[in-house]
N, C-alpha and C positions, 0 to 999 in steps of 0.2 A: 435589792433583796440579797441578804446573806446567802452564801453558797449552800449551807445546810437547808435553808428554806426552799431554795430552788430544787434541790434533790428531793425533799419531802413532797413538794408540789408535783414533781414529775412522777414520783411513784404513785401518788394518789390518782393522777390523771390516767396513767397506764392501767391501774387497777380498776378504772371506771367508776371511782367513787365521787368524783366531781366532774362537771362538764362546763366550767366557767373559766374564763381567762380574760384579762384586760390588756389590750395593747395600747401603746402610746397614742396612736391615731385610730382611725376606723379599723376594726379588726377584719382580717381576711375572712371571707365567707367560705365555709367548707362546702356548702350546697351550691353556691353560685360562682365560685372561683376555683377551689381546689379540685372538685370533681370534674368540671369542664376542662381543666388543664390536663388531668389524667386521661380524659377522653381524647383531647386534642393530640396528645403525645402517643396515643395508642396503647397506653399501659393496661387499660381495661378492655381491649379489643379481644375478639374471640380467638385470635392467633397468639395472644399473650396471656396476661393474668386474668382475663375475662372469661376463660373457659370454666365450665362447671366445677372442675377439680383444681383450677388454678395452674400455676407453673412454678416448679421449684419451691413448692411449699407456700406460695403466696397467691391468694385468691381474692379477686375483686369481682363485683357484679358487672355484668356486661354493659358497657357504656354508662355505668353509674346508676343503673335503675334501682338499686337498693342501697341508699346512702348509709343506713344504719349498719348493714353488713360491712360496707367499705370502711367505715370509721373504726369498727371493731378489728378488722383485719390490719389496719394501719397502726392502731394504738395499743391493742391488747395481746398481740402475738409476739413471740421471741423477745420478751423483755423490752429493753429500751433501744434495741438495735435498729429497728425499722423506723421508729420515731424517737429521737433523742431530744427531749425538751431542754435539758441542761446544756447540751452542746449541739444545737440544731445542725451545724455543718457536718456532724458525724453520723447523721441519720442515713440509713441505707437508701431511702427514697431520694436523697441528694447525691450520695456517693456513686451509686450505680448509673443513673442517667447521665451523669457528667463524665463517665468513663474513668473516674478516680480509682475504682476497683472494677474487676471484670464484670461485664454485664452482657448477657446473651442478646439482649435487645439493642445493643450498641449505644453510642452516644446520642442523647436526645436534646440536650441543651448544654450551654457553657456555664461555668461558675460565674455568678454575677449577672446573668441574663434576667430578663423579666420573669420567666418561668421559675428560675432558681430562687429569685428574691421572694416571689409569691409563696412558694412552698416553705421556704425558710422562715418567713414572717409568720405563717400560720403555725408552724411548729413552735417557734419562739413564744408565741402568744398562748400556748397551752394546748394546741391541736384540738380546739373545741369544735363541737357540732352545733351549728346555729339553727337547728331544726325548729326551735320555737320562735325564732326571730326573723328568719328569712321569709319574705313574702313570696307567695306563689307566682310563678312565671305565667303571665296571661297571654303574651303575644311576642313574636320574634319578627322584626322588620328588617328587610335588607334594602340597601340603596346603592345603585339604581335597581329596580325590580326587573326592568326590561330595557334593553338598549341595543341599537344597531351601531357598530363601530365601523367607521370608514377605513379605507385602505391604509391611510396614514397612521391609524391608531393601532398599536401592537400590544398595549397593556391597559389595564384598568384596575383601580383600587376600589374594592367594595367595602361597604361599611354596614355593620349590623347593630341594631338597637334592641335591647330587651325591655319589654314593658311589663311591669309587675302589678299584682292585684291591689297594692296600696296606692296605685297611681304614679309611682315613681318610674323613671326610665334611666337606662344606663347603656352606654356604648360598650359593647362586648366583643368587638371584632377580633381582638387578639386572643380571646378565650375560645373561639369557635373551632370546631373541627371542619375542615373544608374538603370538598370533593368536586370533581368535574364529571359530568355524564359521558364525556367523550374527550379523553386526553389527547387524541390525535388532532382535535380542533383547538382546544384550549386547556391549559394547565393552571392550577391555582396553588399558590404557596401559603404556608402558615401566615396569617395576618391578612389574608384576603386579596393578595395581589394576583390578578389574572393575566396570563400571558398567551397571546395568540400563537397557534402553531400553523393553521391554514384556514382557508375560508370555510364557513359552515356555521352551524348553530350548536351551542352547548348550554347546558343548564349547570350553573355553579351553585352548589348547596352548602349552606352553613348550618352546623348542628350545635345547639347550645342547650344543655339541661333537658335533653330528650325532645326538644322542639327543632323544627327545620324551617329554614327560609331559603327560597330559591330565586336566583336571578337568571333570566333567560337572555343570553347574549348572542347576537348574530354578528359574525365577523366577515366583512366584505373584502374583496380584492379586485383590482382592475385587471381584467382579462384582455390581453391583446387580441384584437380581431373579433371580439364578441359583438354579435349583432342580435338585437331582440328577435325572438322567433316570430314567424308569420303563421303559426298554427291557430286556427279559430278555437274559441272556447265553446264547447257544446253544453256544458252545465256547470254548476258551482264547483264540482270536483276540479275541473280544469282551471277555474278562476283562482282557487287557492294554491294549487300546485304550481301553475305557471307564474303566479305572483312571487312565490318564494324563489323559484328558479331565476327569475329576473333580478331579484335583490342580490342573489349570490352570483349573478352573471354566469349561470350554467345554462347552456343551450340544450333544449330537449332534442332527442333524436327525432327524425321524421316519422310520419305515420307509416306503419308497417304495410307490407304488401298483402293482397287478398289471401294468398295461400298461407301466410304466417298468421293472419287474423283468424282464418277458419280453423287452423290447427290449434292455435292457442285457446280460442274461446270454446271449442268443442272439448278440449281437455279440462279447462278450468271449471266449466259448468257441468260437465257430465263425466269426466275422467276417462274418456275414450278417444280413439283416433277417428277422424272423418273417413268414411268409406270412399273408395275411388269414385263411385257415382256421385257422391255428395260434392267432391272436389270439382268434378267436371261441371255439375249443375251450377255451383256457386261462381265459378270462373266465367261461365257463359251468361250469367245474369248481369244485365247492364243497368238495372234500376238503381238509383242513388241511395235507396233505403235498404239495400240488401243486407247490410251488416246488422242494422236494427232488427230486421225480420228474422235473421238467423238467431240472434240472442233470444228473441221471444220464443222461437221454436224449440231451442235447446232447454229453456227454462220450463217448458211444458212437456218435455219428453220423459218417458219412464227412466231413462238413464240418469237424468238429473236426480230423481228420487233415490236411485241406487247409490249414487256418488255421495250425496250429502247425508244419507243414512249411514254410510260407512264412517264419515267424519264424526257424526254424533255418537255412533256406537263405540268408537275409539275412546271418546271422552267419558262416556257414561258407564264404562265397565262391562260391556256386553260380552261376557265370557262365562261358559258353563261352570267353571270352577266357583263362580260367585252366584250365578243365577239358576243353576240346574240346566240340564240338557234342553228340555222343552222350554224352560224359561228364556234361554238365550234366543231360541228361534222366535218365540212369541214377542219378546222384547224388541228384536230387530224388526219384525213385521210391524209392530206398533210404531216404531221410529220411522220406518220407511213410509208408512201410511201418512204420518204427520208431515213428512217432506212432500209427498205427492199431493196432498190436499192443501199444502201451504198453511198449515195451522199456525196462527200468530205465535211469535216467540214467547210472549208473556203467558199465553195459555199453555203452551208446551212446557215451559219451565214450571208453572204452577202445578200442572198435572203430575210432574215428577216429584216435586218437593213435598206435596201433600198426599202422595200415594200411600195406600195401606191395603191390607187384605192379602189373600193368596196371590203370589206373584205369577202363577201360571194363568190365573183368571184375570188379574189386573196387572198387565206387564210392567207399567212404570214402577210398581213396587219393587221390581228387581234392582232398581237403583240403590236401595239401602242395603242389599245383601253383600255388596263389596265392602261395607263398612262395619262388619261385625267385629266385636272385641277379639283381638288375637287371631282374627281370620276364621275362628271356629266357634265363637261364643254365641249366646242366645240374646245378646243385647247389642244395639248399635253403639259403636264407639263414638260418643258425642264429640270428642275432640277431633277425631279423624273426619267426622262429618263436617265440622266447622271448616277444616282445612280444604276439603274437596269442594264443598258448596261455594266457599268464597272464591276459590281459584276458577271454578267452572263458570259461575254466573256473575261474578263481580270482576274477575281478572286480577284478584288480589291474593298474593302469597302471604297469608297471615300466619303460617305455621311457626315462624320464628317466635311469635308472641306467646306460644304455649308455655314455654319455660321462663321467659324473660321478656321485657319490653323489646319490640322490634328494633334491631340495631340500625336499620336504614329507613325507617318510616315512623310515623307517629303512633302506630298501633301499640297498645299496652297489653299486659296480661289481663287486665280488666276487660278490655275490648274482646280479646280472644275467648275468654271463658263466658262472657256475656253472650257471645254468638253461639258457643257450644251448648248453652242452656236451652236453646230452642229444640235441640235434638236429643236431649237426655232421656226422654220418656218413651223411646222407641224400643220395642222388643220383638224377638222372633219366636214363633211357635214352629219347631222343626217338624217337617213331614217325614214320611217313610221313604227309604231308598227303594228304587225299582231295580232296573237291570244294569245300572251303570254307577260308577263311583260318585258321579256328580248329579245323578238323576233323582232329585227330590225337590218337592215344593215346600217353600216356607211361607208362613203367614206373618205379615208385618202388622203389629197392633200397638196400641198406645197403653201405657201404664197411667194410673191416676195419680201417681206421685213419683218423685225422683228429681233431685236438684244437683247442680254443679257446685262444688265447694272450691273456693279459691285456694290454690296450692300453697300460697305463703301465709295467708291469714286464717284459712279454714272457714271463712264466712261463706254463707250461701250467696251465689251470684245470680241475680235475676236475669231473665232473657233480655238482652240489651242490643239494640240496633246500632250499627256503626254510625257514629256522629249524630245519633238521634235519641239516645237515652233509652231507658227501660221501656219495653213495650207494655201496652195495656191489654192484659189477657185475663179472661175469666177463669175461675178455678177448674172448670170442666171443659175448657176449650183446648183444641189442638194448637199448641204453640207454633207449629209450623205454618199454620194458616196466616197468623199475624206476620210471620217473617216473609212468606211468599207475597202477601199483599204489599208489604213495604218494598220488597225487591222489585216487583214488576210495576210499581206506581210510575206514572209518566214523569214525575219529578225526581225519581231516583237517579242520583248523579253517576252511578256506576253501571247499571244493568244495560241500558241502551248503548252506552259508549263501548262497553265490553263486547256486546253483540256485533256492532258494526265493525269494530276493530278486528274481530276474528274473521268476518266475511272478507274484509280487505286483505287480511293475511293469506287467506286461502286462494285468492286469485292473483296476488302480487308476489307471494312468497316471503313477504315481510310485512309486519303490521305497522300502522301509524305509531303505535306503541309497540316496541319490540325489545325483549320477548313479549309475545302477545298476551300472556297471562301473568305478567309481572308489572302491574299497574302501581306506581308509587310516584311521589313528588320528585324523587331523585332519578326517575326514568321517564322523562316527559315525552309527549308525542312529538313527532317530527313536524306535524302540521296541526297544532291544537285547534285552530279555528275550523279547519276542515272536519276534524273528528267531532267537534261540537255540532256542526251543521248536519253532518250525517246522522248523529244521534237524534237531533230534533226531527229530521225527516223520517227517521225510523219510527219514532213515537207518533208523528202525525199520520203515518201510513197505517197505523194499527199494528205496529211491530211486524211488518211484512218483509221477510228476508228476501223474497224474490224481487221486491221493489228496489231494495238497496243494491242487489246484484245487478239488476237491469241498469240502474243509474250508473254504477261503476263501469260496467262493461261497455256502455254506450259513450263513455267519456273518451276524449282523445288521449288523456293521460294513460288509460288502459291500453290504447291502441298504438302507442309509440313502438318503434322498432327496437329490437334487442341490441343492434350494433351501435356502439357508442360513437360520439363525436369527439372532436379535439378538446372540447371544454367539459365533457361529462364522463370521461372514461374512468375517473376515480370516484364517481358518485355511486354509492350503494345505499343511500338513505333518503334521497329527495325525489325519487321516481322520475328521473329524467330519461330513463330508458328501461325496457323490460329486463328483468333478471333471468338468467339461465338457471334452471332447476332440474335436478335429477327427478325423474318420474317416481312416484311412490311405488312400493313393491307390488301392490295389487294392480294398479293401473299399468305398470310395465308388463306384468305377466299377461294381462288381458290384451295389451297391445301386440305382444308376440303371438298370442293365440289368434288375434284378428288378422294380423299380417300374413300368418302362415295358413290360415283357414283351418286350424286344428284346435278345437276346444280343449281346455284342461279339465281333467277329472280330479275330484277331491274325495278322499275317503269319507263315507257317511254323509256325503252331500249329493243331492240329485244331479244327474247328468245334465250338463249344459249350464250349470250355475257358474257365473263369472267370479273371479277372485274378489272383485269389488263388492259383490253381492253376498259373500260368505257371511252368514249371520252370527258366527261364533268366533271369538278371538282364540279359541283353543284349537282350531283346525291347524294341523301341522303340515308344512310343505317346505322343502329345503330352499327353493327359490325365494319364497316369501320371507323366510327367516334370514337369508343372506342379505336381502335388500331392506331389512329393518322394519318388517311389519310388527306393530306393537302387540303386546300380550293383553292390552286393555286393563292393566292393573293399576294405572295411575291416571289422575285427572290432567296431568301436565301434557301440553302439546309436545314437549320435548321427548316423550316416550318413543315417538316415531323417529327412527334414525334417518338422517338426510345426507349422510356423508358416504363417500365411496370407500371400498375396501377390497382386499385381495379375493375374498370369497365371492364377491360379486363378479369379478373378472373370470373366475373359474366357472361359475354358473353360465356365463354368456359364451365363453370360448369353448368349454369342454363339458358342460353339464348335460345331463340326460334330457332335461326338460326342453331345451332349445333344439338339441340334436334330433330327438324323436319327432318333433313337429316339422322340422325341415325335411326329414326323410319319409314322412308319412305318405302312403299311397293315396290318401284322401286329402292331401294338403295342396297348397297353392303351387308349389314347385312341380309336383307331379301333374297337376292339371294343366299348367302352362306348357310343360314338356310334351304332353300328349295332344295339345291343341294344334290348330293350323295357324296360330298367330305368328306373325313375322317377328324377327328380332326387335325392330323398333317398337312394335306393339307390346312385346314382353317387357321391354325396358320401361315403358310408360306405366304398365300395370304394376310392376314392382315398386317404382318410385311413388306412384299415387298411393299404394297400399302401405308404405312405410314412412315416407317423408311428407305425404299429403301435397305433393306438387309434381309436375312433370320434370324429367331430367333436363339439365341444361345442355348446351351444345358440347361442352368438353366431356361431360359424363356420358352422354350418348355416344360420342365418338369412341371413347375408351371401351365401353361395354359392347358396342357393335363389333369391334375387333374380336373380343373374347367369344361372343355368341356365334359369330360367323365361322369361327374355327372349331366349334364344339363338336361337330360331326355326330357320331353315334353317342357321345357323352353329353348330349344336350341337357338331360335332366340333372346330371351331376354339376354341370356348369351353372345352371339356374339355381340349384341349391347353394352353390358357393357364392353366387352374387347376392342371393337373399340373405345368407349368413353374414356377408360383409355389411349389408345395409342394416341388419338388426344390431350389429355391433358398432355402428357409426354414432357419433355424438348427436347427430341431428335426429336420430330415432330415440336414443336413450334419454335425452333431455327435453324438457319443456322450455319454450322460449317465446 
């Protein structure tokens, strides 16, 4: 073609007047080759040009979810500099990634490489968009999909095949964007080559054209001195956990001592410390079923209802800023009653999701008040409701799909707005304020019209169930009922798994899927078969949360010691030993009150109410705030801080809360000092009250020396000893 014709053709293409070009061989596909290459290289990532505003004047859609926009950005902006059809090698999209000219993103490929040639050939052929010719991608297949690699195998090449709607297949391994769920176990390079780092299991994910395929690889090592454990299996929890530990040659820690089990289980199921009398009785019990009986007693105790009501109140937004003053109290009372009565999880969820009417009269209607538009509007923010409901009840963080297709999952904008459509017709009738800034009742009611419009196309989006298509709903029906019925159906693939995963998380400190509310193919469970069996058991039990907690707590997996062995010290994923966790703010404050025998008082709360039982997330207390009590403004479990900081140390060492309890004339220290108890008896009382166990011989010997020399300062010495125990890690942490 003469040069003048080439220039003319280039100008026409850049102007968008024609979209055809002919290559000598098969033309490069913009949809199935160019866009995946840009995704693989990170050009359209959120940290690069895939941001809503782009970078340095160049904007692409995130991970290529809007091909038409990307084609325009590449071919119609800044003349022929970004794409130069006449001289392809002078195109900016080749000069910058090769480092020929400065590029903030660094060098991504070399001149002459496969990626270079692909982009070069697409430009040379006219930079066409094959939207009318490219068949839809119907499936993405990875080989092998699951494999156990023996100690001698340190690497593995994966292969990906794309299957299209016209029946054709194509090997696309080099076009995929690759990632590993755990780079400390295995890394993956461009091209799908996986390299082992250490023993363990990792999910290797390939992304191509918005689809994902995942290979689950388990890497073994030969561990010198490893011996199969001799711990019996009590139920299917042990069968799954011990089987994986055996494949990885990780030895589980031994079963924990009675004192550790009593303290751990009392905390995990009720959030409190065992009383000294309970410790003595449990240690004196010689029956072989005493652990099982303890679990049953704790699950039937009022403290169980308080503890689990707090957990649900955190997630459901029980704060007077959203619910009103009386609304928070009534909402909490309703949640606590559901925990005490063991209302099935499906019934509980359905009651919340379909609630309407005055929220003071119908407490679960308070759920919707956290989701008003702008925080102050008279309508429910349907998009926010979609985010919160999916994260709470499905464990899915779908919020990324509000503005674009999810960058790490299969969820699209269509999925997100189809979910939001279920909640679009909710509105508030605002009540009158009473004597407080937040003291008003709102009525939640349904509008007879109102639809979600797709942000890109403007089309009305029908209420659509995830992976199940549009819901069948009559014109006068509450859309939420259809959603709740789908959500809580026995065959729903997310609800039961999310529920049991959260229960597991709350007693182990880590979910089988972790983070617990981030369920996605690229974040697989550590024990998928166990999670599935727990979910089936949950459904078969009638969605009975106590049944699952009982099953977990009675397993030997739950009862393993916290002290690691030589082969499991680096395991924080496969539950070979108990994890040490800082007590949550409310539980720690209650434990201090319990150990010192001085109850805490909270403004505007009845005297004697424990921190765990506080009905309202708006109650302010410096100790609770320092230790990360959440404001209950988010659905995410991450709202509760679980890390240590300097403010916490100040509260424990020099804060008024602890000091006043230690020095109280009505506290434990004063009572012991005024009693006729001997120093050994005082030491036992203090240890039982704080550590849930008797002092060992070295501790007893040290403290006897101190107490025997106390003289007239007996009370001050006891206060010092108790202060020391309250600041000890054995008191502050659950293990």
